[in-house]
C-alpha positions as CSV (number, residue, x, y, z in Angstrom):
1,M,0.0,0.0,0.0
2,I,1.5,3.4,-1.1
3,F,0.8,6.4,1.0
4,Y,1.2,10.0,-0.4
5,K,1.7,12.6,2.3
6,Q,1.2,15.5,-0.2
7,D,1.6,18.6,1.8
8,L,0.2,17.3,5.1
9,P,2.1,18.3,8.2
10,E,3.3,15.7,10.6
11,S,0.7,16.9,13.2
12,K,-2.1,16.0,10.7
13,L,-0.6,12.7,9.8
14,L,-0.4,11.7,13.5
15,D,-3.8,13.1,14.2
16,L,-5.2,10.8,11.5
17,Y,-3.4,7.9,13.1
18,K,-5.0,8.6,16.5
19,K,-8.4,8.9,14.9
20,I,-8.1,5.5,13.0
21,L,-6.5,3.7,16.0
22,K,-9.2,4.7,18.5
23,P,-12.2,2.9,16.8
24,R,-10.0,-0.2,16.3
25,L,-9.2,-0.4,20.0
26,I,-12.8,0.1,20.9
27,E,-13.9,-2.6,18.6
28,E,-11.3,-5.0,20.0
29,K,-12.8,-4.3,23.5
30,M,-16.3,-4.8,22.2
31,L,-15.4,-8.3,20.9
32,I,-14.2,-9.2,24.4
33,L,-17.4,-7.9,25.9
34,I,-19.5,-9.8,23.5
35,R,-17.8,-13.0,24.5
36,Q,-18.5,-12.1,28.1
37,G,-22.2,-11.5,27.3
38,K,-21.9,-7.8,28.3
39,V,-22.9,-6.5,24.8
40,S,-25.7,-8.2,23.0
41,K,-25.0,-7.4,19.4
42,W,-22.2,-5.8,17.4
43,F,-21.7,-4.8,13.8
44,S,-18.0,-4.6,13.3
45,G,-16.2,-2.1,11.1
46,I,-12.8,-3.7,11.5
47,G,-10.9,-3.4,8.3
48,Q,-12.8,-0.4,6.9
49,E,-12.0,2.3,9.5
50,A,-10.1,4.4,7.0
51,V,-13.3,5.4,5.2
52,S,-15.1,6.6,8.3
53,V,-12.1,8.4,9.8
54,G,-10.8,9.9,6.5
55,V,-14.1,11.3,5.4
56,T,-15.1,12.7,8.8
57,A,-11.7,14.3,9.2
58,A,-12.1,16.1,5.9
59,L,-15.4,17.6,7.0
60,E,-15.9,20.4,9.5
61,D,-17.6,19.5,12.7
62,F,-20.6,21.8,11.8
63,E,-21.2,19.9,8.5
64,Y,-23.7,17.0,8.7
65,I,-22.6,13.5,8.2
66,L,-24.9,10.5,8.0
67,P,-23.1,7.2,8.9
68,M,-24.2,3.5,8.9
69,H,-23.7,0.9,11.6
70,R,-20.0,0.1,10.8
71,N,-18.9,3.7,11.0
72,L,-17.7,3.9,14.6
73,G,-14.9,6.2,13.3
74,V,-17.4,8.9,12.4
75,F,-18.6,9.1,16.0
76,T,-15.2,8.9,17.6
77,S,-13.7,11.4,15.2
78,R,-16.5,13.9,16.2
79,N,-15.3,13.3,19.8
80,I,-18.6,12.0,21.2
81,P,-17.9,11.0,24.9
82,L,-17.3,7.3,24.9
83,H,-19.4,6.7,28.0
84,R,-22.4,7.9,26.0
85,L,-21.6,5.5,23.2
86,F,-21.2,2.6,25.6
87,S,-24.5,3.5,27.4
88,Q,-26.1,3.5,23.9
89,W,-24.9,0.1,23.2
90,Q,-26.0,-1.2,26.6
91,G,-29.5,0.3,26.2
92,K,-29.1,2.7,29.0
93,A,-30.6,6.2,29.4
94,G,-27.2,7.9,29.1
95,G,-27.1,6.9,25.5
96,F,-28.9,8.7,22.7
97,T,-32.2,6.7,22.4
98,K,-33.1,5.9,26.0
99,G,-32.8,2.2,25.3
100,R,-35.3,2.4,22.4
101,D,-32.9,1.5,19.6
102,R,-29.5,-0.1,19.5
103,S,-26.0,0.4,18.1
104,F,-25.8,3.4,15.7
105,H,-29.5,3.8,15.0
106,F,-29.5,7.3,16.4
107,G,-28.6,10.9,15.6
108,T,-27.4,13.9,17.5
109,Q,-27.8,17.5,16.5
110,K,-25.0,18.5,18.9
111,Y,-22.5,16.6,16.8
112,N,-24.2,17.0,13.4
113,I,-24.5,13.2,13.0
114,I,-27.7,11.7,11.6
115,G,-28.0,8.0,12.2
116,M,-29.6,5.4,10.0
117,I,-32.7,3.2,10.2
118,S,-32.5,-0.4,9.2
119,H,-34.1,0.2,5.9
120,L,-30.9,1.9,4.8
121,G,-32.2,3.7,1.7
122,P,-34.0,6.7,3.3
123,Q,-30.6,7.9,4.7
124,L,-29.6,9.0,1.3
125,G,-32.7,11.1,0.7
126,I,-32.3,12.7,4.1
127,A,-28.8,13.9,3.0
128,D,-30.5,15.5,-0.1
129,G,-32.8,17.4,2.2
130,I,-30.0,18.6,4.5
131,A,-27.9,19.7,1.5
132,L,-30.9,21.4,0.0
133,A,-31.3,23.4,3.2
134,D,-27.6,24.4,3.1
135,K,-27.9,25.4,-0.5
136,L,-30.9,27.6,0.2
137,K,-28.9,29.2,3.0
138,N,-26.0,29.6,0.7
139,N,-23.6,28.6,3.5
140,K,-21.2,26.6,1.4
141,K,-21.5,23.4,3.5
142,V,-21.1,19.8,2.3
143,T,-23.1,16.8,3.5
144,A,-21.6,13.3,3.5
145,V,-23.8,10.2,3.6
146,F,-22.7,6.6,3.9
147,T,-24.2,3.5,2.4
148,G,-23.0,0.0,1.6
149,E,-22.8,-1.8,-1.7
150,G,-25.9,-3.8,-0.8
151,A,-28.1,-0.7,-0.4
152,T,-27.1,0.6,-3.9
153,S,-29.7,-1.9,-5.2
154,E,-32.5,-0.2,-3.4
155,G,-34.7,2.3,-5.2
156,D,-34.0,5.0,-2.6
157,F,-30.3,5.0,-3.7
158,H,-31.3,5.8,-7.3
159,E,-34.0,8.3,-6.3
160,A,-31.6,10.2,-4.0
161,L,-28.8,10.3,-6.7
162,N,-31.3,11.6,-9.2
163,I,-32.7,14.3,-7.0
164,A,-29.2,15.4,-6.0
165,A,-28.1,15.6,-9.6
166,V,-31.2,17.5,-10.8
167,W,-31.0,20.0,-7.9
168,Q,-27.2,20.1,-7.9
169,L,-26.9,19.4,-4.2
170,P,-23.6,19.3,-2.4
171,V,-23.8,15.7,-1.2
172,M,-21.0,13.2,-1.0
173,F,-22.5,9.8,-1.6
174,I,-20.1,7.4,0.2
175,I,-20.3,3.7,-0.9
176,E,-18.4,1.4,1.3
177,N,-18.0,-1.5,-1.0
178,N,-16.9,-4.1,1.6
179,G,-17.4,-7.3,-0.3
180,Y,-20.5,-8.7,1.2
181,G,-24.1,-7.9,2.0
182,L,-24.5,-10.2,5.0
183,S,-23.3,-13.4,3.2
184,T,-24.1,-12.3,-0.4
185,P,-21.0,-11.5,-2.4
186,T,-20.9,-8.4,-4.6
187,N,-21.0,-10.6,-7.8
188,E,-24.5,-11.6,-6.8
189,Q,-25.5,-8.0,-6.0
190,Y,-24.8,-6.0,-9.1
191,Y,-23.6,-6.7,-12.7
192,C,-21.6,-3.5,-13.5
193,E,-17.9,-3.7,-12.9
194,N,-17.8,-0.8,-10.4
195,L,-20.5,0.8,-8.4
196,A,-19.1,4.2,-9.2
197,D,-20.4,3.5,-12.7
198,K,-23.9,4.0,-11.4
199,G,-23.3,7.7,-11.1
200,I,-22.7,8.1,-14.8
201,G,-26.3,7.7,-15.7
202,Y,-27.3,10.5,-13.4
203,G,-24.6,12.9,-14.6
204,I,-22.8,12.6,-11.3
205,E,-19.0,12.9,-10.9
206,S,-17.8,9.5,-9.6
207,Y,-14.6,8.2,-8.2
208,I,-13.1,4.8,-7.1
209,I,-10.9,5.1,-4.1
210,D,-8.8,2.7,-2.0
211,G,-10.9,2.6,1.1
212,N,-8.1,1.1,3.2
213,N,-5.7,3.9,2.5
214,I,-6.5,6.7,4.9
215,L,-4.4,9.3,3.2
216,E,-6.0,8.6,-0.2
217,V,-9.5,8.8,1.5
218,Y,-8.7,12.0,3.3
219,N,-6.9,13.9,0.5
220,K,-9.5,13.1,-2.1
221,T,-12.3,14.0,0.2
222,V,-10.6,17.3,1.0
223,Q,-10.1,18.1,-2.6
224,L,-13.7,17.3,-3.6
225,K,-15.1,19.2,-0.7
226,K,-13.3,22.4,-1.8
227,E,-14.7,22.0,-5.3
228,M,-18.2,21.3,-4.0
229,K,-18.2,24.4,-1.8
230,E,-17.3,26.7,-4.7
231,N,-19.6,24.9,-7.1
232,P,-22.4,22.9,-5.4
233,H,-22.9,19.5,-7.0
234,P,-23.0,15.9,-5.9
235,V,-20.3,13.3,-6.1
236,L,-20.3,9.5,-5.8
237,L,-17.4,7.9,-4.1
238,E,-16.9,4.1,-4.2
239,F,-14.4,3.1,-1.5
240,K,-13.0,-0.4,-2.1
241,T,-12.6,-2.0,1.3
242,F,-13.4,-5.3,3.1
243,R,-15.4,-6.4,6.1
244,M,-13.1,-8.5,8.2
245,R,-15.8,-9.7,10.6
246,G,-19.3,-11.1,10.0
247,H,-22.4,-9.0,9.2
248,E,-22.7,-9.1,13.0
249,E,-20.7,-11.3,15.3
250,A,-23.2,-14.1,15.4
251,S,-23.0,-14.5,11.6
252,G,-19.3,-15.4,11.5
253,T,-17.3,-15.4,8.3
254,K,-17.4,-19.0,7.1
255,Y,-18.9,-17.9,3.8
256,V,-15.8,-15.9,3.0
257,P,-13.1,-17.9,1.0
258,E,-9.9,-18.3,3.1
259,D,-7.7,-16.9,0.3
260,L,-9.8,-13.7,0.1
261,M,-9.6,-13.2,3.8
262,K,-5.8,-13.6,3.8
263,Q,-5.5,-11.2,0.9
264,W,-7.3,-8.4,2.8
265,V,-5.5,-9.1,6.1
266,T,-2.4,-7.8,4.3
267,R,-4.3,-4.6,3.5
268,D,-5.3,-3.8,7.0
269,P,-5.8,0.1,7.1
270,V,-4.5,0.5,10.7
271,D,-1.4,-1.7,10.5
272,N,-0.3,-0.4,7.1
273,Y,-0.7,3.2,8.1
274,R,1.2,2.6,11.3
275,M,4.1,0.9,9.4
276,F,4.2,3.9,7.0
277,L,4.5,6.4,9.8
278,L,7.2,4.3,11.5
279,E,9.2,4.1,8.3
280,E,8.8,7.9,7.8
281,G,10.0,8.6,11.3
282,I,6.8,10.4,12.1
283,L,5.7,7.7,14.6
284,T,7.9,6.0,17.2
285,E,7.3,2.6,18.8
286,E,7.4,4.3,22.2
287,Y,4.8,6.9,21.3
288,D,2.6,4.2,19.7
289,I,2.7,2.2,22.8
290,A,1.9,5.2,25.0
291,L,-0.9,6.3,22.6
292,R,-2.5,2.8,22.8
293,E,-2.3,2.8,26.6
294,E,-3.9,6.2,26.7
295,I,-6.8,5.2,24.5
296,K,-7.3,1.9,26.4
297,L,-7.4,3.8,29.6
298,E,-10.0,6.2,28.2
299,I,-12.1,3.2,27.0
300,D,-11.9,1.5,30.5
301,Q,-12.8,4.7,32.3
302,N,-15.8,5.4,30.1
303,L,-16.9,1.8,30.3
304,A,-16.8,2.0,34.1
305,L,-19.0,5.2,33.9
306,A,-21.5,3.4,31.6
307,N,-21.5,0.3,33.9
308,L,-22.3,2.4,36.9
309,E,-25.4,3.8,35.2
310,P,-28.5,2.0,36.4
311,E,-30.7,-0.1,34.0
312,I,-33.7,1.7,32.6
313,V,-36.9,1.5,34.6
314,P,-39.8,1.6,32.2
315,T,-42.8,3.7,32.7
316,Y,-45.9,4.1,30.5
317,S,-45.7,7.9,30.6
318,G,-42.0,7.9,29.8
319,E,-42.6,6.0,26.6
320,L,-45.9,7.6,25.5
321,D,-44.8,11.1,26.1
322,D,-41.9,10.8,23.7
323,V,-43.9,9.5,20.7
324,Y,-44.7,13.1,19.6
325,K,-42.6,16.2,20.1
326,P,-44.5,18.4,22.6
327,Y,-46.3,21.2,20.8
328,E,-48.4,23.9,22.4
329,H,-51.1,25.0,19.9
330,E,-50.7,28.6,18.7
331,E,-54.2,30.0,18.8
332,V,-54.7,32.5,16.0
333,N,-58.4,33.6,15.9
334,A,-60.2,34.2,12.7
335,S,-61.0,37.7,11.6
336,E,-64.5,39.0,10.9
337,S,-63.7,39.5,7.3
338,S,-64.6,36.5,5.2
339,E,-65.3,35.3,1.7
340,N,-67.4,32.5,0.3
341,I,-64.9,30.1,-1.3
342,R,-64.5,26.5,-2.3
343,F,-62.7,23.8,-0.4
344,I,-59.8,23.9,-2.9
345,D,-59.5,27.7,-2.5
346,A,-59.3,27.4,1.3
347,I,-56.4,24.9,0.9
348,S,-54.6,27.2,-1.5
349,K,-55.0,30.3,0.6
350,G,-53.9,28.5,3.7
351,L,-50.8,27.3,1.9
352,K,-50.1,30.8,0.6
353,Q,-50.5,32.5,4.0
354,S,-48.4,29.9,5.7
355,M,-45.7,30.4,3.1
356,E,-45.8,34.1,3.9
357,R,-45.7,33.4,7.6
358,H,-42.8,30.9,7.5
359,N,-40.0,31.9,5.2
360,N,-38.4,28.6,5.9
361,L,-41.3,26.6,4.5
362,V,-40.6,24.6,1.3
363,I,-43.3,22.8,-0.8
364,M,-42.2,19.9,-2.9
365,G,-44.2,17.7,-5.3
366,Q,-44.8,16.6,-8.9
367,D,-45.8,19.4,-11.3
368,I,-46.5,21.9,-8.4
369,A,-44.4,24.8,-9.7
370,E,-45.3,26.6,-13.0
371,Y,-48.1,24.0,-13.7
372,G,-49.6,24.6,-10.3
373,G,-50.1,21.0,-9.4
374,A,-52.6,18.4,-10.7
375,F,-55.5,20.3,-9.0
376,K,-54.0,23.8,-9.5
377,I,-53.7,24.4,-5.7
378,T,-50.2,26.0,-6.0
379,D,-51.0,27.9,-9.2
380,G,-49.1,31.2,-9.1
381,F,-47.0,30.2,-6.2
382,V,-43.7,30.3,-8.2
383,D,-44.3,34.0,-9.0
384,L,-44.9,34.7,-5.3
385,F,-42.3,32.5,-3.6
386,G,-39.8,31.4,-6.3
387,K,-38.8,27.9,-7.5
388,E,-36.4,27.5,-4.6
389,R,-39.4,27.2,-2.2
390,V,-41.9,25.7,-4.7
391,R,-40.1,22.8,-6.1
392,N,-41.0,20.4,-8.8
393,T,-39.7,16.9,-8.0
394,P,-38.9,13.9,-10.1
395,I,-41.4,11.0,-9.7
396,C,-39.8,9.5,-6.7
397,E,-42.0,9.8,-3.6
398,S,-39.7,7.9,-1.3
399,A,-36.7,10.1,-1.6
400,V,-38.8,13.2,-1.6
401,V,-40.3,12.3,1.8
402,S,-36.8,11.5,3.1
403,A,-35.6,14.9,1.7
404,A,-38.4,16.6,3.6
405,M,-37.0,15.0,6.7
406,G,-33.6,16.3,5.9
407,L,-35.0,19.8,5.5
408,S,-36.6,19.5,8.9
409,I,-33.3,18.4,10.5
410,N,-31.6,21.4,9.0
411,G,-34.0,24.1,10.1
412,Y,-36.8,24.1,7.5
413,K,-40.4,23.1,7.4
414,A,-41.5,20.9,4.5
415,I,-44.7,20.1,2.7
416,V,-44.8,17.2,0.3
417,E,-47.8,17.1,-2.1
418,M,-48.7,13.6,-3.2
419,Q,-50.3,14.0,-6.6
420,F,-52.9,11.4,-5.4
421,A,-53.0,9.8,-2.0
422,D,-52.8,6.4,-3.7
423,F,-49.2,7.3,-4.8
424,V,-48.0,7.5,-1.2
425,S,-47.5,3.8,-1.3
426,T,-44.1,4.4,-3.0
427,G,-43.2,6.7,-0.2
428,F,-44.7,4.6,2.6
429,N,-41.4,3.4,4.2
430,P,-40.0,6.8,5.1
431,I,-43.3,8.0,6.4
432,V,-44.0,5.1,8.8
433,N,-40.4,4.1,9.6
434,L,-38.6,7.4,9.5
435,L,-40.9,10.4,10.1
436,A,-43.1,8.5,12.5
437,K,-40.3,7.1,14.7
438,T,-37.6,9.7,14.7
439,H,-38.8,11.7,17.8
440,Y,-39.4,8.6,19.8
441,R,-36.0,7.1,18.9
442,W,-33.7,10.1,19.4
443,G,-35.8,13.2,20.1
444,E,-35.6,14.8,16.7
445,K,-38.7,16.5,15.2
446,A,-40.1,15.7,11.8
447,D,-41.5,19.0,10.7
448,V,-43.2,17.6,7.6
449,V,-46.8,17.8,6.2
450,V,-47.7,15.3,3.5
451,R,-50.8,16.5,1.6
452,M,-53.0,13.7,0.3
453,P,-55.6,14.4,-2.4
454,C,-57.9,11.4,-1.9
455,G,-61.3,9.8,-2.2
456,G,-63.8,8.5,-4.8
457,G,-66.9,9.7,-6.5
458,T,-64.9,10.9,-9.6
459,Q,-64.7,7.7,-11.5
460,A,-60.9,7.7,-11.3
461,G,-60.5,4.0,-10.6
462,P,-58.4,1.8,-8.3
463,F,-55.2,3.9,-8.4
464,H,-56.6,7.4,-8.0
465,S,-59.6,7.1,-5.7
466,Q,-58.5,5.5,-2.4
467,T,-59.1,7.0,1.0
468,N,-56.2,5.3,2.8
469,E,-56.1,7.0,6.1
470,A,-56.1,3.7,8.0
471,W,-52.6,3.0,6.6
472,F,-51.4,5.8,8.9
473,T,-53.8,6.1,11.9
474,K,-52.4,3.0,13.4
475,T,-48.8,4.2,13.2
476,P,-47.6,5.9,16.4
477,G,-45.8,9.1,15.8
478,L,-48.0,10.3,12.9
479,K,-50.8,12.8,13.1
480,V,-53.7,12.4,10.6
481,V,-56.0,15.3,9.7
482,Y,-59.1,14.9,7.4
483,P,-61.3,18.0,7.1
484,A,-64.7,18.1,5.4
485,F,-65.3,21.9,5.1
486,P,-63.3,24.8,3.7
487,Y,-63.2,26.6,7.1
488,D,-61.7,23.6,8.8
489,A,-59.4,22.8,5.9
490,K,-57.7,26.2,6.0
491,G,-57.4,26.4,9.8
492,L,-56.3,22.8,10.3
493,L,-53.7,23.0,7.5
494,N,-52.2,26.1,9.1
495,T,-51.9,24.3,12.4
496,S,-50.5,21.2,10.7
497,I,-47.7,23.3,9.2
498,N,-47.0,24.9,12.6
499,D,-46.9,21.5,14.4
500,P,-43.3,20.1,14.4
501,N,-44.6,16.5,14.2
502,P,-45.3,14.7,10.9
503,V,-48.9,15.2,9.6
504,L,-50.8,13.3,6.9
505,F,-53.3,15.9,5.6
506,F,-56.1,14.3,3.6
507,E,-58.0,16.4,1.1
508,H,-61.1,14.8,-0.6
509,K,-60.9,15.5,-4.3
510,Q,-64.7,15.5,-4.7
511,L,-65.0,18.3,-2.2
512,Y,-62.4,20.5,-3.8
513,R,-64.8,22.3,-6.2
514,S,-68.2,21.2,-4.9
515,V,-68.3,22.6,-1.3
516,Y,-68.4,26.3,-0.5
517,Q,-68.3,28.1,2.8
518,D,-67.6,31.5,4.3
519,V,-64.0,31.4,5.3
520,P,-62.0,34.2,7.1
521,T,-59.7,36.0,4.7
522,D,-56.9,36.3,7.2
523,Y,-54.6,33.6,8.7
524,Y,-56.1,31.6,11.6
525,T,-55.6,28.2,13.2
526,I,-57.8,25.4,14.6
527,P,-56.4,23.0,17.2
528,L,-55.8,19.4,16.2
529,G,-57.7,16.7,18.1
530,K,-61.0,18.6,18.4
531,A,-64.0,17.3,16.6
532,A,-66.9,19.5,15.5
533,L,-70.5,18.9,16.6
534,L,-72.5,19.8,13.5
535,K,-75.9,18.8,14.7
536,E,-77.3,18.0,18.1
537,G,-80.0,15.5,19.1
538,N,-80.8,12.7,21.5
539,D,-81.7,9.9,19.1
540,V,-78.3,8.7,17.8
541,T,-74.7,9.7,17.5
542,I,-73.3,9.8,13.9
543,I,-69.5,9.9,13.7
544,S,-67.9,10.7,10.4
545,F,-65.2,12.6,8.5
546,G,-64.4,13.7,5.0
547,A,-67.1,13.3,2.3
548,P,-69.4,11.1,4.3
549,V,-70.1,14.0,6.6
550,H,-71.9,15.7,3.7
551,W,-73.6,12.4,2.8
552,A,-74.8,12.2,6.4
553,L,-76.1,15.8,6.3
554,E,-78.1,14.8,3.1
555,T,-79.6,11.8,4.9
556,L,-80.6,13.9,7.9
557,A,-82.1,16.5,5.6
558,K,-84.2,13.8,4.0
559,N,-85.3,12.4,7.4
560,P,-86.0,15.6,9.5
561,E,-87.6,13.5,12.2
562,I,-84.2,12.0,13.2
563,K,-82.6,14.1,15.9
564,A,-78.9,13.2,15.8
565,D,-75.6,14.3,17.2
566,L,-73.5,14.6,14.0
567,I,-69.8,14.6,14.8
568,D,-67.2,15.6,12.2
569,L,-64.0,14.2,13.6
570,R,-61.8,16.5,11.5
571,T,-58.7,15.0,13.1
572,L,-58.2,11.2,13.2
573,Q,-54.9,11.2,15.1
574,P,-55.2,12.6,17.8
575,L,-58.8,11.4,18.1
576,D,-61.3,13.5,20.1
577,T,-62.6,10.6,22.2
578,E,-64.0,13.0,24.8
579,T,-66.6,14.4,22.3
580,I,-67.4,10.9,21.0
581,F,-68.0,9.4,24.5
582,A,-70.0,12.3,25.8
583,S,-72.4,12.1,22.8
584,V,-72.8,8.3,23.0
585,K,-73.5,8.4,26.7
586,K,-76.2,10.9,25.9
587,T,-77.8,9.2,22.9
588,G,-77.2,5.5,23.7
589,K,-76.7,4.7,20.0
590,A,-73.7,5.1,17.7
591,I,-73.1,4.7,14.0
592,I,-69.7,5.3,12.4
593,Y,-69.7,6.4,8.8
594,Q,-66.5,6.2,6.7
595,E,-65.6,6.1,3.0
596,D,-62.8,3.6,3.4
597,T,-63.4,-0.1,3.1
598,L,-64.9,-1.7,6.2
599,F,-62.3,-4.2,7.5
600,G,-59.4,-2.6,9.3
601,G,-60.7,0.9,8.9
602,I,-60.6,3.5,11.7
603,A,-64.4,2.9,12.3
604,S,-63.4,-0.5,13.8
605,D,-61.2,1.1,16.4
606,I,-63.8,3.8,17.2
607,S,-66.4,1.1,17.6
608,A,-64.1,-0.9,19.9
609,L,-63.4,2.2,22.0
610,I,-67.1,3.0,22.4
611,M,-67.8,-0.6,23.4
612,E,-65.0,-0.5,26.0
613,Q,-65.8,2.9,27.4
614,C,-69.6,3.4,27.0
615,F,-70.9,-0.2,27.1
616,E,-73.3,0.4,30.0
617,Y,-74.8,3.4,28.2
618,L,-75.6,1.6,24.9
619,D,-79.1,0.7,23.9
620,A,-78.0,-1.0,20.6
621,P,-75.0,-2.4,18.9
622,V,-72.5,0.1,17.5
623,K,-72.9,0.1,13.7
624,R,-70.3,0.8,11.0
625,V,-71.0,1.8,7.5
626,A,-68.2,1.7,4.9
627,S,-67.4,0.9,1.3
628,L,-67.2,-2.6,0.0
629,D,-64.1,-4.7,0.8
630,S,-62.8,-4.5,-2.7
631,P,-60.6,-2.2,-4.7
632,I,-62.5,0.9,-5.9
633,P,-63.7,0.5,-9.5
634,F,-63.9,2.9,-12.4
635,T,-67.3,2.6,-14.0
636,K,-69.9,4.9,-12.3
637,A,-72.4,2.1,-11.6
638,L,-69.7,0.0,-10.0
639,E,-68.3,2.9,-8.0
640,D,-71.7,3.9,-6.8
641,Q,-72.2,0.4,-5.6
642,F,-68.8,0.3,-3.9
643,L,-69.2,3.6,-1.9
644,A,-70.9,3.6,1.4
645,K,-73.3,6.4,0.5
646,N,-76.2,4.1,-0.7
647,R,-76.1,2.0,2.4
648,F,-76.0,4.5,5.2
649,E,-79.7,5.5,5.4
650,E,-80.9,1.9,5.7
651,T,-78.4,1.0,8.4
652,L,-79.3,4.2,10.3
653,L,-83.0,3.5,10.3
654,E,-82.4,-0.1,11.4
655,L,-80.3,1.2,14.3
656,L,-83.0,3.6,15.4
657,K,-85.5,0.7,15.7
658,Y,-83.7,-0.9,18.6
């Protein structure tokens, strides 16, 4: 292995040695602790430390870096106190996740490190969002994100590269090509000769680097960073290295040919760099011994601190209180001035006033810029706010949602418009596994609103007509809003944007241009989790949201003798159970009306809650009315049969007979 010092001073060469030696000695200690049963699981980075250390050393501490679970050198190079890392690995409160996640599945804003989730791919999109925020701030920062050769087969990898290329984002995409994805060798993972070749198709500058040569890693990264600061653009770096241990320690390495293992032993990044420094007279044996003893002492002292820390004592409140970031609703009252506008106009005006109120708010989505979006909600926004804040995206929902998370991490608010709610399926993973869990895992907000044009009645067929709120209402960490009227839509959207938690905001397409209401002209907010009581009566409680609220009003107008409490939920998560229970205890009868299919819908949970909390007050079974348990069809006759609208009146009248 040939090392080129270039113009690096001896102090920097020694500093790099200290930085690469420290994670190696920690790992050796971890392997002992695993055998002693004091650490439950370990993902070793032995043999590939030069990548983590070299890249991190090339970045400033205030620049974001997004590592994986073999990048201990990233954390130690940022000088995170070792006792906190040890507490993290032991699942203690002194770590970064309060025992809720393990190893390196965490982030820390203090050290500008954003950890991974096990799905790997979203990490790359987060880096796009962080870099976008830096580019908007024009602060000449670079973001580095790590991935392995296995994750380059994931769609998120390709989506993130494409976004970074199209938007010319200053992201270093770091591929640690370490030979194996668990036990699958690289020749069974991709067909191209080098992974760096994958950048060519996206117009991205790409390089192949010896990942075991710390000076090559450091010098190339420093050079590229300088170029990226002056001219923001992404680069793809493939670091050829090798994983000397198993995927995790229990896996072993029996699947690795012995000759291959012997070959890479001779290329050990720590040993080779040490020999180079000794030969150059930069390092002495005496100093090396002293340095190792110093690091080992630091390890032992910090392990003792972590071991003294008590085990976590679980409490219900401790867990539940951290699912969402605390948010105190900002009450902004509506003005007396109003105008009679459509549902779609209320959404558009709410967005516009929120964009004026929050100059760090960015809207992203397909065709939302000059075209104004599929439903023209953002028409004219580019003229008002510019293309930097109203951004057309490629067709890649997953990476866009992840980028929204990156914007949130780096001080922005983000709105993602799904062209249709159905299309959220291709962005499902980062919503339910990234946005929803981030605050619970390591206390970071996810200041993202995902707008969801949804619903049937327009003969748009199985892929443009779903109302899929139940995909998200069962996921802790998400808030779900579903207004039925223009007044609520504007006020609730404003609140959703203010709230630092992730919000799925459902907008029924059929209501866009068919429902009018007097709406205040100025900015105002409505608190989440508060239902609206539209009608009052003692006969029955009708609970609904979205378009079925209007269908229920039609049914009650047709049957004026029925005196009902009609509850428009408006927010599905959090759910206003107080209003529901009070009404049911008064009327003794409840019917839940949703557009979604019956089985597994939120009506089932509301029914169960009523049975559990109001059983002694009920005079009849709780009824549910919903659409057929089939995909939603296209032809009008089939769609009419599918929708719940034609079955509600009959079920309601039957319930009243009890």
